[in-house]
Steps between C-alpha positions, in 0.01 A plus 500: 500500500577220256880523521536501129275204426201704363265307717427427858417149619232447755555165675172311547532239771325202335450645149726601219685824555344817343716715272397867498644762273708741703310830553824699526665410170183372325675174411796676330752405767676836510461845644370769261841674476657180384229444241565847358839384369450419134728314260395493134147581610476226765501502874654229713143362544459476122833329462429248766170431329677407180548142395865381470462497117355855497779620726762353265345698211458816709854500635674369180759787525584403859723195413589411864138502605390295204783257571376460856137421411541315165564163674138518639369520140741230390343254744149584392406757766461794262142545612584549868476864619818649639324599833310171535527360849695173514226334710268527205723277283427131447755237602621469134527876460704521820731224366549697177576823690783312676614360165502850353714628785763241423483564123555871576820432692677335203794276542634468848760287669259264672304223332148450625257202481156629425197284580162596344169339589247522212625840377275489191166476697270771358734616235406564130713299260674821391609559857615138532751571216622804689540291804703231311723776356559620857596149606743478213649835599559367852666191366722713280604691815616163644203426726310172520118455498261233623141540391207302632260537213215341297518732203625303203682789333709544814561130532613476135748779563668322786850352476412223745161360612400320815151355455316375810194282487359310340186646649431782744466492875506147642537363150824682440821608664720255318782580258356434151772654295824701545697628206504710188162611353519281188524186715170566673298420191598133531364454853151337466401534871561880495192720472736789413634306203151458352476885467863556411503441123 
């Protein structure tokens, strides 16, 4: 059987693995007696097939449940299905899942330094705003954030910028600027400054 995965994987020696729908559960991941349990007209399979945003609407009366999954929506992952396998997430999505887990914990005793590498890759501008709001929430909780990023909206929102260059690859790697965002505009050899206005 599929052990709750909904599919069985056939390993192909020199080819990509083949994923087959489980013949026992028909891809639904649960035994029939489990699927017979219904909550507001939905089985566990139906719930796990909901997006995070749909689940927030569906479970609006279940405050603790909504509180647990809302951080996923807050970081721009409202489209992800509740039962989606983590190995199908992109690197940026996986980073945001981790971010959401920390946002959900609230203020703790320890302060954490978060390092994000290009977290806006593939994001719609609306989701970038959500991501920035999440960064600000972490900072309000007393944490610190370092972001390696090319997105100008993210760079503009920084408290401190370290610009390396002046070019890329062999033509870069030198400290071009370090300081507050407004000072970057004055640095003529910075490619970042040219797009910063």
